[in-house]
N, CA, C and O atoms as a MOPAC input file, in Angstrom:
PM7 MOZYME 1SCF
protein

 N     98.00500 1   170.08900 1   120.72000 1
 C     98.94700 1   169.06800 1   120.30900 1
 C    100.28200 1   169.73000 1   119.97200 1
 O    100.32000 1   170.80400 1   119.37100 1
 N    101.36100 1   169.08400 1   120.36100 1
 C    102.70700 1   169.61100 1   120.11200 1
 C    103.08600 1   169.47500 1   118.64300 1
 O    102.61700 1   168.57600 1   117.94400 1
 N    103.93400 1   170.37300 1   118.19500 1
 C    104.50700 1   170.28300 1   116.84800 1
 C    105.52500 1   169.15100 1   116.82800 1
 O    106.15300 1   168.87900 1   117.85100 1
 N    105.70600 1   168.47700 1   115.67800 1
 C    106.75700 1   167.44700 1   115.59500 1
 C    108.11600 1   168.03000 1   115.97700 1
 O    108.44400 1   169.15700 1   115.60700 1
 N    108.89600 1   167.25700 1   116.71700 1
 C    110.17200 1   167.73100 1   117.24400 1
 C    111.21100 1   167.98800 1   116.15400 1
 O    112.08600 1   168.84000 1   116.30900 1
 N    111.11000 1   167.26100 1   115.07300 1
 C    112.05200 1   167.39000 1   113.96100 1
 C    111.92000 1   166.18400 1   113.05800 1
 O    111.01400 1   165.36500 1   113.21300 1
 N    112.83300 1   166.08900 1   112.12000 1
 C    112.81100 1   164.98300 1   111.16000 1
 C    113.74400 1   163.87600 1   111.65000 1
 O    114.85100 1   164.14700 1   112.11500 1
 N    113.29000 1   162.63300 1   111.54100 1
 C    114.13800 1   161.50700 1   111.91500 1
 C    115.38600 1   161.50900 1   111.03900 1
 O    115.28000 1   161.49600 1   109.81200 1
 N    116.55900 1   161.52600 1   111.65300 1
 C    117.82500 1   161.49300 1   110.91800 1
 C    118.32100 1   160.06500 1   110.76800 1
 O    118.68500 1   159.64000 1   109.67200 1
 N    118.33400 1   159.32600 1   111.86700 1
 C    118.76900 1   157.93500 1   111.79700 1
 C    118.31000 1   157.13800 1   113.01200 1
 O    117.88800 1   157.68700 1   114.02900 1
 N    118.41000 1   155.81400 1   112.86000 1
 C    118.16300 1   154.88800 1   113.95600 1
 C    119.49400 1   154.24100 1   114.29100 1
 O    120.13600 1   153.65200 1   113.42100 1
 N    119.91400 1   154.34400 1   115.54300 1
 C    121.16900 1   153.74900 1   116.00200 1
 C    120.92900 1   152.35700 1   116.55000 1
 O    120.03400 1   152.14600 1   117.36800 1
 N    121.74000 1   151.40100 1   116.09000 1
 C    121.61100 1   150.01300 1   116.52000 1
 C    122.95200 1   149.54700 1   117.08800 1
 O    123.97500 1   149.61700 1   116.40700 1
 N    122.94300 1   149.08000 1   118.31300 1
 C    124.15200 1   148.56600 1   118.95700 1
 C    124.40000 1   147.13600 1   118.48100 1
 O    123.50600 1   146.29200 1   118.52300 1
 N    125.63200 1   146.87800 1   118.02500 1
 C    126.01400 1   145.53900 1   117.56100 1
 C    127.37400 1   145.17900 1   118.15100 1
 O    128.15800 1   146.05400 1   118.51700 1
 N    127.63300 1   143.91100 1   118.23400 1
 C    128.95000 1   143.47100 1   118.71700 1
 C    130.01000 1   143.62300 1   117.63300 1
 O    131.18000 1   143.86100 1   117.93400 1
 N    129.60000 1   143.48600 1   116.36600 1
 C    130.53000 1   143.57600 1   115.25000 1
 C    129.84200 1   144.22300 1   114.05300 1
 O    128.87400 1   143.68600 1   113.51600 1
 N    130.35200 1   145.38500 1   113.64100 1
 C    129.82200 1   146.04400 1   112.45200 1
 C    129.99600 1   145.13500 1   111.24000 1
 O    129.09700 1   145.03500 1   110.40500 1
 N    131.14800 1   144.47300 1   111.13800 1
 C    131.41700 1   143.60600 1   109.98400 1
 C    130.37500 1   142.49000 1   109.87800 1
 O    129.89700 1   142.18700 1   108.78500 1
 N    130.02800 1   141.88700 1   111.00100 1
 C    129.02500 1   140.81700 1   110.98100 1
 C    127.62900 1   141.36600 1   110.69200 1
 O    126.88700 1   140.78300 1   109.90000 1
 N    127.26900 1   142.47400 1   111.32100 1
 C    125.93800 1   143.05300 1   111.13100 1
 C    125.74600 1   143.55400 1   109.69900 1
 O    124.63900 1   143.51300 1   109.16300 1
 N    126.82600 1   144.02200 1   109.09200 1
 C    126.77200 1   144.49200 1   107.69400 1
 C    126.24200 1   143.43000 1   106.76300 1
 O    125.49100 1   143.72500 1   105.83300 1
 N    126.63200 1   142.19000 1   107.01000 1
 C    126.20100 1   141.08100 1   106.15100 1
 C    124.67100 1   141.02000 1   106.08400 1
 O    124.09500 1   140.79500 1   105.02000 1
 N    124.03400 1   141.22000 1   107.22300 1
 C    122.57200 1   141.17700 1   107.26500 1
 C    121.97200 1   142.42500 1   106.62100 1
 O    121.11500 1   142.32400 1   105.74200 1
 N    122.42200 1   143.59700 1   107.05800 1
 C    121.79100 1   144.83000 1   106.58800 1
 C    121.99300 1   145.05900 1   105.08900 1
 O    121.09400 1   145.56500 1   104.41700 1
 N    123.15500 1   144.69400 1   104.56300 1
 C    123.38900 1   144.81900 1   103.11800 1
 C    122.84900 1   143.60900 1   102.35500 1
 O    122.10500 1   143.75800 1   101.38500 1
 N    123.22800 1   142.42100 1   102.79800 1
 C    122.92100 1   141.21000 1   102.04800 1
 C    121.47900 1   140.76300 1   102.11400 1
 O    120.96100 1   140.20900 1   101.14400 1
 N    120.82500 1   140.98800 1   103.22300 1
 C    119.44300 1   140.53200 1   103.39600 1
 C    118.44100 1   141.67600 1   103.18800 1
 O    117.46100 1   141.52900 1   102.45800 1
 N    118.70000 1   142.81800 1   103.84200 1
 C    117.75700 1   143.93700 1   103.73400 1
 C    118.00700 1   144.83200 1   102.52600 1
 O    117.12600 1   145.59700 1   102.13300 1
 N    119.20300 1   144.74500 1   101.92900 1
 C    119.50800 1   145.56300 1   100.75300 1
 C    119.91700 1   146.99000 1   101.06800 1
 O    119.81200 1   147.86500 1   100.20900 1
 N    120.38600 1   147.24100 1   102.29200 1
 C    120.85400 1   148.58200 1   102.65500 1
 C    122.11800 1   148.91500 1   101.86800 1
 O    122.91700 1   148.03200 1   101.55500 1
 N    122.29100 1   150.20500 1   101.55300 1
 C    123.46800 1   150.67700 1   100.82000 1
 C    124.43900 1   151.34700 1   101.79700 1
 O    124.06800 1   152.28300 1   102.50500 1
 N    125.68300 1   150.86000 1   101.83000 1
 C    126.71900 1   151.43200 1   102.69500 1
 C    126.96300 1   152.88600 1   102.31500 1
 O    127.07900 1   153.21400 1   101.13500 1
 N    127.04000 1   153.76000 1   103.32300 1
 C    127.30800 1   155.17600 1   103.09000 1
 C    128.73700 1   155.53800 1   103.51700 1
 O    129.50300 1   156.07100 1   102.71400 1
 N    129.10000 1   155.25600 1   104.77000 1
 C    130.43800 1   155.56000 1   105.27100 1
 C    130.63700 1   154.89600 1   106.62700 1
 O    129.68800 1   154.42200 1   107.25300 1
 N    131.88600 1   154.87200 1   107.06400 1
 C    132.25900 1   154.32900 1   108.36200 1
 C    133.15900 1   155.34200 1   109.05400 1
 O    133.90000 1   156.06800 1   108.39100 1
 N    133.10100 1   155.39700 1   110.37200 1
 C    133.93800 1   156.31400 1   111.15000 1
 C    134.19800 1   155.69500 1   112.51400 1
 O    133.50400 1   154.77200 1   112.94000 1
 N    135.21500 1   156.22400 1   113.19100 1
 C    135.55200 1   155.76600 1   114.53300 1
 C    135.68600 1   156.95600 1   115.45700 1
 O    136.10600 1   158.03600 1   115.04200 1
 N    135.32800 1   156.75300 1   116.70600 1
 C    135.52300 1   157.75800 1   117.73600 1
 C    136.25200 1   157.10000 1   118.89600 1
 O    135.63400 1   156.48900 1   119.76800 1
 N    137.56200 1   157.23100 1   118.89800 1
 C    138.36300 1   156.66400 1   119.99200 1
 C    137.94200 1   157.27000 1   121.32200 1
 O    137.84500 1   156.56800 1   122.32800 1
 N    137.69100 1   158.58400 1   121.32500 1
 C    137.31800 1   159.29100 1   122.55000 1
 C    136.04000 1   158.72300 1   123.14600 1
 O    135.95100 1   158.50500 1   124.35400 1
 N    135.05300 1   158.48400 1   122.29100 1
 C    133.77100 1   157.96500 1   122.77100 1
 C    133.76200 1   156.44500 1   122.87000 1
 O    132.88500 1   155.87200 1   123.51600 1
 N    134.72300 1   155.79200 1   122.24000 1
 C    134.85700 1   154.34700 1   122.37600 1
 C    133.98800 1   153.50800 1   121.46300 1
 O    133.50500 1   152.45000 1   121.86800 1
 N    133.77600 1   153.96900 1   120.21300 1
 C    132.97900 1   153.16400 1   119.30000 1
 C    133.34500 1   153.40100 1   117.83800 1
 O    133.95800 1   154.40500 1   117.47600 1
 N    132.94200 1   152.43500 1   117.01800 1
 C    133.01800 1   152.51000 1   115.55800 1
 C    131.57700 1   152.56800 1   115.07800 1
 O    130.69800 1   151.93700 1   115.66500 1
 N    131.33100 1   153.32300 1   114.01300 1
 C    129.99900 1   153.36400 1   113.45100 1
 C    130.05600 1   153.16500 1   111.94900 1
 O    131.05100 1   153.49600 1   111.30400 1
 N    129.00100 1   152.63200 1   111.41000 1
 C    128.82900 1   152.50400 1   109.96700 1
 C    127.40700 1   152.93100 1   109.64800 1
 O    126.45600 1   152.54500 1   110.32800 1
 N    127.28100 1   153.73400 1   108.60200 1
 C    125.97900 1   154.27000 1   108.20000 1
 C    125.51800 1   153.60100 1   106.90900 1
 O    126.30900 1   153.35000 1   106.00000 1
 N    124.21400 1   153.32000 1   106.85400 1
 C    123.61500 1   152.66100 1   105.70000 1
 C    122.31800 1   153.35400 1   105.32800 1
 O    121.57200 1   153.80000 1   106.20000 1
 N    122.05200 1   153.44400 1   104.03900 1
 C    120.78600 1   153.96500 1   103.55100 1
 C    119.88900 1   152.77400 1   103.22000 1
 O    120.27200 1   151.88900 1   102.45400 1
 N    118.71000 1   152.76400 1   103.79700 1
 C    117.74400 1   151.70600 1   103.53900 1
 C    116.48600 1   152.37200 1   102.98400 1
 O    115.52000 1   152.63100 1   103.70300 1
 N    116.53300 1   152.63900 1   101.68400 1
 C    115.39100 1   153.24100 1   100.99300 1
 C    114.98300 1   154.57900 1   101.61700 1
 O    113.79500 1   154.85200 1   101.79200 1
 N    115.96900 1   155.40200 1   101.94800 1
 C    115.69800 1   156.71300 1   102.52300 1
 C    115.75900 1   156.76400 1   104.04000 1
 O    115.72900 1   157.85200 1   104.61500 1
 N    115.84400 1   155.63000 1   104.69600 1
 C    115.99500 1   155.56500 1   106.14800 1
 C    117.45700 1   155.26600 1   106.45800 1
 O    118.01300 1   154.30300 1   105.93000 1
 N    118.07500 1   156.06200 1   107.29300 1
 C    119.46900 1   155.83500 1   107.65800 1
 C    119.54400 1   154.96300 1   108.90000 1
 O    118.93000 1   155.25000 1   109.92800 1
 N    120.31700 1   153.88900 1   108.77500 1
 C    120.58800 1   152.97200 1   109.87400 1
 C    122.04000 1   153.16700 1   110.28700 1
 O    122.93300 1   153.15300 1   109.44100 1
 N    122.27900 1   153.34700 1   111.57000 1
 C    123.63000 1   153.52300 1   112.11200 1
 C    123.95900 1   152.31100 1   112.97400 1
 O    123.29700 1   152.05700 1   113.98100 1
 N    124.98600 1   151.56700 1   112.57300 1
 C    125.44500 1   150.43700 1   113.37400 1
 C    126.58300 1   150.92000 1   114.26100 1
 O    127.51400 1   151.56600 1   113.78000 1
 N    126.51600 1   150.61800 1   115.53300 1
 C    127.49200 1   151.06800 1   116.52900 1
 C    128.14600 1   149.86800 1   117.19200 1
 O    127.46700 1   149.00400 1   117.74700 1
 N    129.47300 1   149.82400 1   117.12800 1
 C    130.25400 1   148.72800 1   117.72100 1
 C    131.21300 1   149.31000 1   118.76000 1
 O    131.92300 1   150.27100 1   118.46500 1
 N    131.24800 1   148.74800 1   119.96400 1
 C    132.13000 1   149.29100 1   121.00700 1
 C    133.60400 1   148.94300 1   120.78100 1
 O    133.93700 1   147.92200 1   120.17900 1
 N    134.47100 1   149.82100 1   121.28100 1
 C    135.90900 1   149.53200 1   121.39300 1
 C    136.15100 1   149.15100 1   122.84500 1
 O    136.17500 1   150.02600 1   123.70900 1
 N    136.32500 1   147.91400 1   123.12400 1
 C    136.71100 1   147.48100 1   124.45800 1
 C    135.62800 1   147.56700 1   125.51000 1
 O    134.50900 1   148.01200 1   125.25400 1
 N    135.99700 1   147.12500 1   126.71000 1
 C    135.05300 1   147.00100 1   127.80600 1
 C    134.69600 1   148.31500 1   128.48600 1
 O    133.73200 1   148.36300 1   129.24900 1
 N    135.45200 1   149.38600 1   128.22800 1
 C    135.15500 1   150.66800 1   128.86500 1
 C    134.13700 1   151.49100 1   128.09400 1
 O    133.68300 1   152.52500 1   128.58500 1
 N    133.77600 1   151.05700 1   126.91100 1
 C    132.82200 1   151.78800 1   126.08600 1
 C    131.41700 1   151.68100 1   126.67500 1
 O    131.02200 1   150.63000 1   127.17900 1
 N    130.66900 1   152.78200 1   126.60400 1
 C    129.27300 1   152.75500 1   127.04500 1
 C    128.48300 1   151.71500 1   126.24800 1
 O    127.52300 1   151.13800 1   126.75800 1
 N    128.88700 1   151.48000 1   125.00700 1
 C    128.19600 1   150.48200 1   124.18000 1
 C    128.43700 1   149.06600 1   124.67900 1
 O    127.54600 1   148.21900 1   124.61900 1
 N    129.64300 1   148.81300 1   125.16900 1
 C    129.93300 1   147.48500 1   125.71800 1
 C    128.98400 1   147.20400 1   126.88500 1
 O    128.40900 1   146.12000 1   126.98900 1
 N    128.83300 1   148.19300 1   127.75200 1
 C    127.94200 1   148.04700 1   128.90200 1
 C    126.49300 1   147.85700 1   128.44700 1
 O    125.75900 1   147.05500 1   129.02500 1
 N    126.08400 1   148.59300 1   127.41500 1
 C    124.74000 1   148.46100 1   126.86900 1
 C    124.52000 1   147.05000 1   126.34100 1
 O    123.49900 1   146.42900 1   126.63800 1
 N    125.47600 1   146.53600 1   125.55500 1
 C    125.35000 1   145.19700 1   124.97700 1
 C    125.32900 1   144.11300 1   126.05200 1
 O    124.59300 1   143.13400 1   125.92700 1
 N    126.12200 1   144.27700 1   127.10000 1
 C    126.13400 1   143.29700 1   128.18600 1
 C    124.78700 1   143.25500 1   128.90200 1
 O    124.32000 1   142.18800 1   129.30200 1
 N    124.17600 1   144.40900 1   129.05900 1
 C    122.91700 1   144.49800 1   129.79200 1
 C    121.70200 1   144.13100 1   128.92900 1
 O    120.80700 1   143.42000 1   129.38400 1
 N    121.67800 1   144.62200 1   127.68000 1
 C    120.47400 1   144.48700 1   126.85500 1
 C    120.65600 1   143.64900 1   125.60200 1
 O    119.67100 1   143.24800 1   124.98300 1
 N    121.89600 1   143.37500 1   125.21700 1
 C    122.13400 1   142.64600 1   123.97500 1
 C    122.04300 1   143.56100 1   122.76600 1
 O    121.78500 1   144.75800 1   122.89600 1
 N    122.25600 1   142.99100 1   121.60000 1
 C    122.19900 1   143.76600 1   120.37000 1
 C    120.77700 1   144.25800 1   120.12600 1
 O    119.80100 1   143.59800 1   120.48500 1
 N    120.68400 1   145.42200 1   119.51100 1
 C    119.37100 1   145.95200 1   119.17500 1
 C    119.35700 1   147.45700 1   119.12800 1
 O    120.39800 1   148.11100 1   119.18200 1
 N    118.15600 1   147.99900 1   119.02600 1
 C    118.02700 1   149.44500 1   118.90800 1
 C    118.64300 1   150.14700 1   120.11400 1
 O    118.38300 1   149.79600 1   121.26500 1
 N    119.46100 1   151.14000 1   119.81700 1
 C    120.10500 1   151.92000 1   120.86800 1
 C    119.44800 1   153.28600 1   121.02400 1
 O    119.17400 1   153.72200 1   122.14300 1
 N    119.19000 1   153.97100 1   119.89000 1
 C    118.61000 1   155.31300 1   119.96200 1
 C    117.95700 1   155.72700 1   118.65200 1
 O    118.19600 1   155.13800 1   117.59800 1
 N    117.12600 1   156.75700 1   118.74900 1
 C    116.57400 1   157.46300 1   117.59400 1
 C    117.21000 1   158.84400 1   117.59200 1
 O    117.36400 1   159.45200 1   118.65100 1
 N    117.58100 1   159.35000 1   116.42200 1
 C    118.14900 1   160.69400 1   116.33600 1
 C    117.27700 1   161.55900 1   115.43900 1
 O    116.93100 1   161.17600 1   114.32100 1
 N    116.92900 1   162.73600 1   115.95400 1
 C    116.12200 1   163.70000 1   115.21800 1
 C    116.92200 1   164.95800 1   114.91600 1
 O    117.66700 1   165.45800 1   115.75900 1
 N    116.75400 1   165.45900 1   113.70000 1
 C    117.30400 1   166.74800 1   113.28600 1
 C    116.32600 1   167.80000 1   113.79200 1
 O    115.18800 1   167.87500 1   113.32900 1
 N    116.77400 1   168.60900 1   114.74300 1
 C    115.88200 1   169.54100 1   115.42900 1
 C    116.25800 1   170.98100 1   115.09900 1
 O    117.30800 1   171.46600 1   115.52000 1
 N    115.39400 1   171.66300 1   114.34200 1
 C    115.64900 1   173.08500 1   114.06900 1
 C    115.62000 1   173.87500 1   115.38700 1
 O    114.83000 1   173.56900 1   116.28000 1
 N    116.46200 1   174.86400 1   115.49600 1
 C    116.54100 1   175.71100 1   116.69500 1
 C    116.60300 1   174.85500 1   117.96000 1
 O    115.78900 1   174.97800 1   118.87500 1
 N    117.60600 1   173.98600 1   117.96200 1
 C    117.72000 1   172.95800 1   119.00800 1
 C    117.84900 1   173.53400 1   120.41500 1
 O    117.25600 1   173.00100 1   121.35300 1
 N    118.60700 1   174.60400 1   120.57700 1
 C    118.76700 1   175.15900 1   121.92500 1
 C    117.42400 1   175.62400 1   122.49700 1
 O    117.12500 1   175.39800 1   123.67000 1
 N    116.62700 1   176.27100 1   121.65600 1
 C    115.30000 1   176.72100 1   122.08500 1
 C    114.43300 1   175.51200 1   122.44500 1
 O    113.75500 1   175.51500 1   123.47200 1
 N    114.45800 1   174.48700 1   121.60500 1
 C    113.63400 1   173.29100 1   121.83600 1
 C    114.04100 1   172.59100 1   123.13300 1
 O    113.18000 1   172.12500 1   123.87900 1
 N    115.34600 1   172.51300 1   123.40800 1
 C    115.80700 1   171.89000 1   124.65000 1
 C    115.29000 1   172.66600 1   125.85700 1
 O    114.86000 1   172.07200 1   126.84600 1
 N    115.33300 1   173.99500 1   125.77300 1
 C    114.79400 1   174.81900 1   126.85000 1
 C    113.30900 1   174.56100 1   127.08100 1
 O    112.85400 1   174.47500 1   128.22200 1
 N    112.55400 1   174.43900 1   125.98400 1
 C    111.12100 1   174.15000 1   126.09600 1
 C    110.88600 1   172.78300 1   126.73200 1
 O    110.02100 1   172.63600 1   127.59600 1
 N    111.65400 1   171.78600 1   126.30400 1
 C    111.49800 1   170.44500 1   126.85400 1
 C    111.79100 1   170.41900 1   128.35100 1
 O    111.05000 1   169.82000 1   129.13000 1
 N    112.89000 1   171.08300 1   128.74500 1
 C    113.21800 1   171.15300 1   130.16600 1
 C    112.09600 1   171.82800 1   130.94600 1
 O    111.76300 1   171.41300 1   132.05600 1
 N    111.51700 1   172.87000 1   130.35700 1
 C    110.40000 1   173.57500 1   130.98700 1
 C    109.17600 1   172.69700 1   131.16300 1
 O    108.34500 1   172.94700 1   132.03600 1
 N    109.06400 1   171.65800 1   130.32700 1
 C    107.95100 1   170.71200 1   130.42300 1
 C    108.28600 1   169.54000 1   131.34900 1
 O    107.47800 1   168.62600 1   131.51700 1
 N    109.47700 1   169.57000 1   131.94600 1
 C    109.86900 1   168.51300 1   132.86800 1
 C    110.53000 1   167.31100 1   132.21000 1
 O    110.70400 1   166.27500 1   132.85100 1
 N    110.90000 1   167.43400 1   130.93500 1
 C    111.57700 1   166.34200 1   130.23900 1
 C    113.03300 1   166.30700 1   130.68800 1
 O    113.69700 1   167.34300 1   130.73200 1
 N    113.52500 1   165.12600 1   131.02100 1
 C    114.91400 1   164.97900 1   131.47800 1
 C    115.85100 1   164.96900 1   130.27100 1
 O    115.81500 1   164.05500 1   129.44800 1
 N    116.69000 1   166.00400 1   130.18000 1
 C    117.67900 1   166.15800 1   129.10600 1
 C    119.05600 1   165.86900 1   129.68800 1
 O    119.41600 1   166.39400 1   130.74200 1
 N    119.83300 1   165.02300 1   128.98900 1
 C    121.16900 1   164.65200 1   129.46200 1
 C    122.19800 1   164.80900 1   128.34300 1
 O    121.85200 1   164.88700 1   127.16500 1
 N    123.45700 1   164.85300 1   128.73800 1
 C    124.60400 1   164.83400 1   127.82300 1
 C    124.52800 1   165.86800 1   126.70400 1
 O    124.62500 1   165.52700 1   125.52500 1
 N    124.35400 1   167.12800 1   127.07900 1
 C    124.36100 1   168.20500 1   126.08200 1
 C    125.80100 1   168.48900 1   125.66400 1
 O    126.69300 1   168.61000 1   126.50400 1
 N    126.01200 1   168.59300 1   124.34900 1
 C    127.35100 1   168.89100 1   123.81600 1
 C    127.22800 1   169.91700 1   122.70000 1
 O    126.43600 1   169.74900 1   121.77300 1
 N    128.02000 1   170.98300 1   122.79600 1
 C    128.12100 1   171.95000 1   121.69800 1
 C    129.38400 1   171.60700 1   120.91700 1
 O    130.49600 1   171.80100 1   121.40900 1
 N    129.21000 1   171.09700 1   119.69600 1
 C    130.34200 1   170.70800 1   118.85600 1
 C    130.92600 1   171.92300 1   118.14400 1
 O    132.14200 1   172.01800 1   117.97400 1
 N    130.07200 1   172.84700 1   117.73100 1
 C    130.48700 1   174.07500 1   117.05000 1
 C    129.31900 1   175.04700 1   117.11700 1
 O    128.29200 1   174.74900 1   117.72600 1
 N    129.47500 1   176.20000 1   116.49700 1
 C    128.39100 1   177.18500 1   116.50200 1
 C    127.15300 1   176.66100 1   115.77800 1
 O    126.04200 1   177.12300 1   116.04000 1
 N    127.33200 1   175.70700 1   114.87400 1
 C    126.20700 1   175.16400 1   114.09800 1
 C    125.86500 1   173.72300 1   114.45500 1
 O    125.02000 1   173.10900 1   113.80400 1
 N    126.51300 1   173.17800 1   115.48300 1
 C    126.28100 1   171.78300 1   115.83200 1
 C    126.11400 1   171.62100 1   117.33500 1
 O    126.97700 1   172.00500 1   118.12500 1
 N    124.98300 1   171.04400 1   117.70300 1
 C    124.65000 1   170.85500 1   119.10900 1
 C    123.88900 1   169.54900 1   119.23200 1
 O    123.13900 1   169.17600 1   118.33000 1
 N    124.07800 1   168.85300 1   120.34300 1
 C    123.31300 1   167.63500 1   120.56800 1
 C    122.97200 1   167.50500 1   122.03800 1
 O    123.64500 1   168.04800 1   122.91400 1
 N    121.90400 1   166.76500 1   122.27400 1
 C    121.47500 1   166.43900 1   123.62900 1
 C    120.60600 1   165.18800 1   123.51600 1
 O    120.14900 1   164.82600 1   122.43200 1
 N    120.39000 1   164.54700 1   124.64100 1
 C    119.58800 1   163.33100 1   124.66100 1
 C    118.41100 1   163.48700 1   125.60400 1
 O    118.53100 1   164.06700 1   126.68300 1
 N    117.27200 1   162.96000 1   125.18000 1
 C    116.13900 1   162.82300 1   126.08900 1
 C    116.35300 1   161.48700 1   126.79400 1
 O    116.45700 1   160.44200 1   126.15100 1
 N    116.41600 1   161.53400 1   128.09500 1
 C    116.63600 1   160.33100 1   128.88700 1
 C    115.50400 1   159.33000 1   128.65700 1
 O    114.34000 1   159.71300 1   128.54600 1
 N    115.85600 1   158.04600 1   128.58800 1
 C    114.81500 1   157.02200 1   128.47700 1
 C    113.81100 1   157.07500 1   129.62900 1
 O    112.69600 1   156.57100 1   129.50100 1
 N    114.19700 1   157.67500 1   130.73800 1
 C    113.27500 1   157.81100 1   131.87400 1
 C    112.10700 1   158.73500 1   131.54700 1
 O    111.03600 1   158.63400 1   132.14600 1
 N    112.32200 1   159.63900 1   130.58800 1
 C    111.25500 1   160.55700 1   130.18500 1
 C    110.51400 1   160.09500 1   128.93800 1
 O    109.44300 1   160.61500 1   128.62500 1
 N    111.07600 1   159.11900 1   128.22200 1
 C    110.52000 1   158.76300 1   126.90400 1
 C    110.15200 1   157.28500 1   126.79100 1
 O    110.31300 1   156.67500 1   125.73400 1
 N    109.66600 1   156.73000 1   127.86700 1
 C    109.15300 1   155.35200 1   127.87300 1
 C    110.18400 1   154.33200 1   127.40900 1
 O    109.87800 1   153.40600 1   126.65800 1
 N    111.42000 1   154.52800 1   127.87800 1
 C    112.47200 1   153.54500 1   127.62200 1
 C    113.27100 1   153.74500 1   126.34800 1
 O    114.16400 1   152.94800 1   126.05900 1
 N    112.97800 1   154.78400 1   125.57600 1
 C    113.69400 1   155.02100 1   124.31600 1
 C    114.67800 1   156.17200 1   124.49200 1
 O    114.28700 1   157.26400 1   124.90400 1
 N    115.95500 1   155.93500 1   124.18100 1
 C    116.94800 1   157.00000 1   124.18300 1
 C    116.76200 1   157.80100 1   122.90600 1
 O    116.82900 1   157.24500 1   121.81000 1
 N    116.52900 1   159.11200 1   123.03700 1
 C    116.29100 1   159.96800 1   121.88100 1
 C    117.37200 1   161.04100 1   121.82900 1
 O    117.52600 1   161.84200 1   122.75100 1
 N    118.10900 1   161.03400 1   120.73200 1
 C    119.15500 1   162.03000 1   120.48900 1
 C    118.55500 1   163.16300 1   119.66400 1
 O    117.91600 1   162.93000 1   118.63800 1
 N    118.76900 1   164.37900 1   120.12400 1
 C    118.33900 1   165.57000 1   119.40000 1
 C    119.59500 1   166.24800 1   118.88400 1
 O    120.57400 1   166.37300 1   119.61900 1
 N    119.58200 1   166.68500 1   117.63700 1
 C    120.81200 1   167.25900 1   117.13000 1
 C    120.63900 1   168.23800 1   116.00400 1
 O    119.57300 1   168.39000 1   115.40800 1
 N    121.76000 1   168.89900 1   115.74500 1
 C    121.89500 1   169.77300 1   114.59300 1
 C    123.33600 1   169.65600 1   114.12500 1
 O    124.25300 1   169.61300 1   114.94500 1
 N    123.54000 1   169.60500 1   112.82700 1
 C    124.88200 1   169.64600 1   112.24500 1
 C    125.74100 1   168.41600 1   112.46200 1
 O    125.30300 1   167.39400 1   112.99000 1
 N    126.98700 1   168.56300 1   112.02700 1
 C    128.02200 1   167.52800 1   112.09900 1
 C    128.68500 1   167.59700 1   113.46200 1
 O    128.95500 1   168.71000 1   113.91400 1
 N    128.96700 1   166.52000 1   114.14500 1
 C    128.91300 1   165.12600 1   113.74100 1
 C    127.64800 1   164.38000 1   114.16800 1
 O    127.54700 1   163.17200 1   113.95200 1
 N    126.69300 1   165.06900 1   114.76400 1
 C    125.50800 1   164.38600 1   115.29300 1
 C    124.62900 1   163.78700 1   114.20000 1
 O    124.19200 1   162.64100 1   114.31000 1
 N    124.37400 1   164.54700 1   113.16200 1
 C    123.44900 1   164.10500 1   112.12800 1
 C    124.15800 1   163.28300 1   111.06200 1
 O    125.12500 1   163.74500 1   110.45500 1
 N    123.68600 1   162.08600 1   110.84000 1
 C    124.30600 1   161.15200 1   109.89100 1
 C    124.25000 1   161.64200 1   108.46000 1
 O    125.08200 1   161.25300 1   107.64000 1
 N    123.29200 1   162.48200 1   108.15000 1
 C    123.12600 1   162.93600 1   106.77800 1
 C    123.67500 1   164.34000 1   106.54600 1
 O    123.38200 1   164.95900 1   105.52400 1
 N    124.46900 1   164.84500 1   107.48900 1
 C    125.10000 1   166.14800 1   107.29900 1
 C    126.13800 1   166.04600 1   106.18500 1
 O    126.86000 1   165.05300 1   106.10000 1
 N    126.21600 1   167.05300 1   105.34400 1
 C    127.11400 1   167.05100 1   104.17800 1
 C    128.57900 1   166.83400 1   104.56100 1
 O    129.34700 1   166.29500 1   103.76400 1
 N    128.96800 1   167.23700 1   105.74600 1
 C    130.36700 1   167.09000 1   106.18500 1
 C    130.82300 1   165.63100 1   106.15000 1
 O    131.98600 1   165.35700 1   105.85500 1
 N    129.92800 1   164.69800 1   106.44600 1
 C    130.28500 1   163.27400 1   106.42300 1
 C    130.67500 1   162.80300 1   105.03200 1
 O    131.44400 1   161.85300 1   104.88700 1
 N    130.14600 1   163.46900 1   104.00500 1
 C    130.33400 1   162.99300 1   102.64200 1
 C    131.47500 1   163.68800 1   101.90600 1
 O    131.74600 1   163.38000 1   100.74500 1
 N    132.15100 1   164.63600 1   102.58600 1
 C    133.31800 1   165.28300 1   101.98800 1
 C    134.46500 1   164.30400 1   101.93300 1
 O    134.62800 1   163.47500 1   102.82700 1
 N    135.25200 1   164.39800 1   100.89500 1
 C    136.40000 1   163.51000 1   100.74700 1
 C    137.39800 1   163.83100 1   101.85000 1
 O    137.86200 1   164.96500 1   101.96500 1
 N    137.72600 1   162.83900 1   102.65400 1
 C    138.68800 1   163.00600 1   103.75900 1
 C    140.05300 1   162.48300 1   103.29400 1
 O    140.17000 1   161.36800 1   102.78700 1
 N    141.06100 1   163.30500 1   103.47800 1
 C    142.43500 1   162.87600 1   103.09600 1
 C    143.19000 1   162.33200 1   104.25400 1
 O    144.34500 1   161.93300 1   104.10500 1

């Protein structure tokens, strides 16, 4: 049996409007807002919430060119991905590739931050993000530093 790949960092949920979805996640489920950020380059806004130790990431597209816009048009609102904090991520990605797992969109953000995705074609329809460090991991300390 394989060792667990890592610890679940967050669940990403695609929404049309973070502001509208917030009403449900905070008002109905009791999630606590953590922070919000935008990525113009990637074409989305995100908001992070703590739900009793589980981090929920709401993702809203910027315009029709965003990959999220295309996702929402095809599948509607709902779960987009699972993200795992993976120790020794480069080694693990090599092992996965050696097992025939389809790995896509590898990005090295810094010497301590790397991310890649397991294609839904290899994981029974679930997009799985593997990561280490900031900005991939929602609970990385860098997100909580005071930004001026």
